[in-house]
N, C-alpha and C positions, 0 to 999 in steps of 0.2 A: 644551498636554499631550502629553508624547511617547508616543508608539503603545507598549504594551505588548503585545508578539509575543505572548509565551504564551497571553494571556487572547482578543486578536485570532483565533490559530489555534482555540482552544478552542472560542469562539464560531460560528466557522464551522462546524465540526463537529456541535457540539449543533444547530445549528440543522436540518443535513442527516439527522441520526436523527430528531430528532423529526419531521420530514415524509417520513420512508420507508419507509410503509406503501402497500403495494399490497392493498387486501382482508386478509386476516391475515398474508398474505405481507410480512416485511420486507425492501427493496429498497431501498437509499440510493441517491445520487445517484453514487456512485461506482461502483455496478454497472452504468449506463447510457451511462458514454461510449465512444464506440463508434472513438474515434480510435488506441488502441493507450497505449502508454506517451509520455507528453510528454518531450519532448525539448529541448534550447537550439538555437535555432535558428542562432546564429553557429557554436558548434563541436561541433554534433550531439549532444554527450553528453545523457544520459539523465537526465533527474532524478530524486531517489531520496526514500527514506522518506517524511515529512510532505507535502514538497513533489509529492507523486504526488497524493497523496488531494486538495489544496489546488488544484491545475490541472484533475483531472479534475471535483470541483466547479464551478469555474469554467466548463468548457467545455461543461458541460450546461447551467448557467445562463444562460449567454449564447448557446447554439445553434453554438459554436465546432466545424467538422468536423475541424481541424487540430489535430496534435500541436505544432506550432512556436511556441516562445515565446521573449523577450529583453525586456532592459530598453529605454527608449527610447533610453537612450545610445549602445547595440549596434546599435539599428535603425538609429538615424541614421547610425552609421560605416559601415553596409552599404549606405548610402543610400535608405535607405528610410525613409518618414515617417509618424509614427503618426496616424490624422485625430482632429481637433479635437474635444474632449468625450468621447471615451473612457477608459473607465476602467480603470485598472492594477489586476492582482490580486496579493497581496502572496504571495511565498515566504518562504523560510528560509534562509541562511545560518551557517553553523556559525563561529564565530571563536574562534582561540587565544587564553586570556588569559596575560601573562604577567606576573611581577613582584608590584608591588601590587594592581595590576588585577584579578588573579588569585584576590584575597581579597573580590574584592567579593559582597557577599548573594544579586544576582541572579544569578550565574555558574553554571553545573553544566555536567558532562559530560551528552551527551547521552541517555546511555542511565542514570543512575542507579546503576550495579550494583557501587558500594563498590570500584572499583578505582582508583589511584593514577594514574591517564591526565590528561593536561593538563585542565586546566579548561577550557569553554566556553561561549561565550555566544552566544545567540539574535541576530542583526541582520534588521532586514527591507528586503527588496527587491520592487520594484515591477515586474512583467514585464506584455508585451501579447502579446497573441494575434494571430499574422499575419492572418486576419482583422480586424483593427483597423485594418491598413495603409491608408495612400489608394494607389487602383489595384487593391488587391487583385481577382486573380481566381481563382478554387477552379480546382485542377487538378485534373486528371480522376481520379476517385475510385479507389483501389487495386483491384486486383484481388484477394482475398483467396485463400488457398490454397483450393482443393478441400477439401469436408466430409472426404473420406477422406483425404487428405494432411495435414490437421491433427488426425486420431484417430490416422494413424501417428506422426506426430512424439509428440502427448503419451504415444505407448505407448510407444515407445522412452525417452522423459523419466523416464517413472517407473519402467520397468526397471530405468534406470541409478542409480536412488536404490535404495541397498542397505538397505529397510525390509523387513520381514516382515509380509508382507499375508495375509489370512485370508478367505475369503468364506461368507459363510452368514448366515441370520436377516434380521431387516429393518429394521435398525438400521449407522449407520456411527458410528465412537467410537476414538479410541485408547487402549489400556489400558498406562499407565506401567510396573505393577508387573511385567508379562512382555514390555515395547515392543514390543507388537504393533498394527496397525493394523488393525480387523475392518471390512470392507465386506459390504453385501449383494452377492448375484450380479447380473452384470452384467446380465442378463436384465429384471430387474426397474426397472431405468432407462426415464425416458423415450426417451433415444438417449445414444451413446455421450459427446457432449459435456458433458453432464448428469453422468454416470458419473465425467468424470475432474474435472469441478471439485467433486463432493463428495470424492474421491480427494485433489485437492490440499489442500481444507482440513485434512482427517484428518493429510496428510503432513506439512504445518506445525507443526500439535500434535506429530507425530512429531520434529521437529528440536528441541523442544523439553527433550526428555529430559537428565538429568543426564548422559548419557555423550556428549553433543554440544553444546548451548547451553546447557542448564543453568537453563534460564528458570526462575525461584521469585520469583512475587511476592504470597509470603504476609508475609514485613515488611512491605512497605509499603500492600499491598491490603487482607491480612489476609482474614475471610470474603467479597472481594468478588474473589478474587484467580482463582478460576475462570472469574468472568464477564471478569474482565480479558483471561485468556489465551485467551476464546472473541474477543475483540475481536481479537487479535494475530493469532489465524487466519483471521478473517475479511479484514483487512486483508490480511495475505499472499498467501491464496488469489486474492484479485482481482488482486492483481500478480500471482503467477502465472498467473493465467489470461489477465491481458492479454497477457501476454509471450509464450502459447502459439499465443494465439490462440483461446481457447476462450470462450466466454459463460460469464459468472456464474451458477451457479444458486444462486435465493434459499433461504436455511435459515430453515424456519419455526419449529424449534426456537430461534431468536436471540428473536423477539420478549419471550420469557421472561427475555432479559438484559437489555434496554432500560432498564429503571429502575435497575438496576446501571450499568451502562455511565453513562447520565445524570449517577448520583449521582457515581461515581469522579469523571468530567470537570469536576464543576460546584464539586467540592471539593478539586481538584487541577488546577490550568492547565497545568500541565506534563505532566499524565497521557497525553494523547494523542499528545505527539513520543513518548514512551518507547514508544507502542504501534506508533507508525508504524516507528522507529528499528526495533524489535525483528523487526517482519513483514521488514523489509527483511535483517536481518541471516540470520534464515529461509530467505529467498528466494535469497539468495548462495550459502548454503548447498548448497540442492538445485542450484544452477547448478554449483556446484565438483565434483558429482559426473559429469558430462557430459562426453564426451570432446572437447568442442571446449575448455572449461576445462582439461582437462589438455594438450591442444597448445598453448595459449598459455603456460601454466605452464613448460612445456619449452623 
């Protein structure tokens, strides 16, 4: 039987959401990968969207510390051999459909946003982590930036994002009607990294405003659209935290969204790919405000 890639990905994520509790806090496996953003071991390009989530989950389950992945054929071409008996991890590649194939009922654009972009279909690729190779010897662990440097980098990053942020009260939230992020005072957080983790979550919400990415899930997910937006912010904030070298702060309030997330994912096997894709778009937008992105464009 041919693999249903949409259902496979959905099942993987559902299992991790259901197992993602530590006490009262929701902390899924994608919070726990300390290897950073996964990359293709051959061309060094970072994986994106749903593949980031899938490879984070696989890394934690297999106890992998490396973020380098490639297909069996790619490792072989590089002169490396996957150990016998190792299990692959499925990632997704989007293929453009043309002609009659574009009318296939299983084909869809990865965003489901109603635009006239070329129709795409998800294809499965099987990859292996560097730890699964014969003769693998772990390299010396990378030396992380000192905490004060990571805090400084995060401060510069968020200062470059043109969001209106006010501080006060005891809760963090984004108010679309006035296009403003509300944060508790810096001093009430456990530490600076916790502050920037929460700041990242609310800033991902900020990207969805109609003046920017205009995320609106009400037509597709109706009464569960708010919970689905929280899933997008959860994934986007985790991607952002990893790229900034921050530890993701569990959100106690996410526990109340779990049943809605599971209901949506179980009822729509393409929903998690939409969430991850929208999260990636949000992170891309936030990085576009950084000076290095402007320099590359010039």
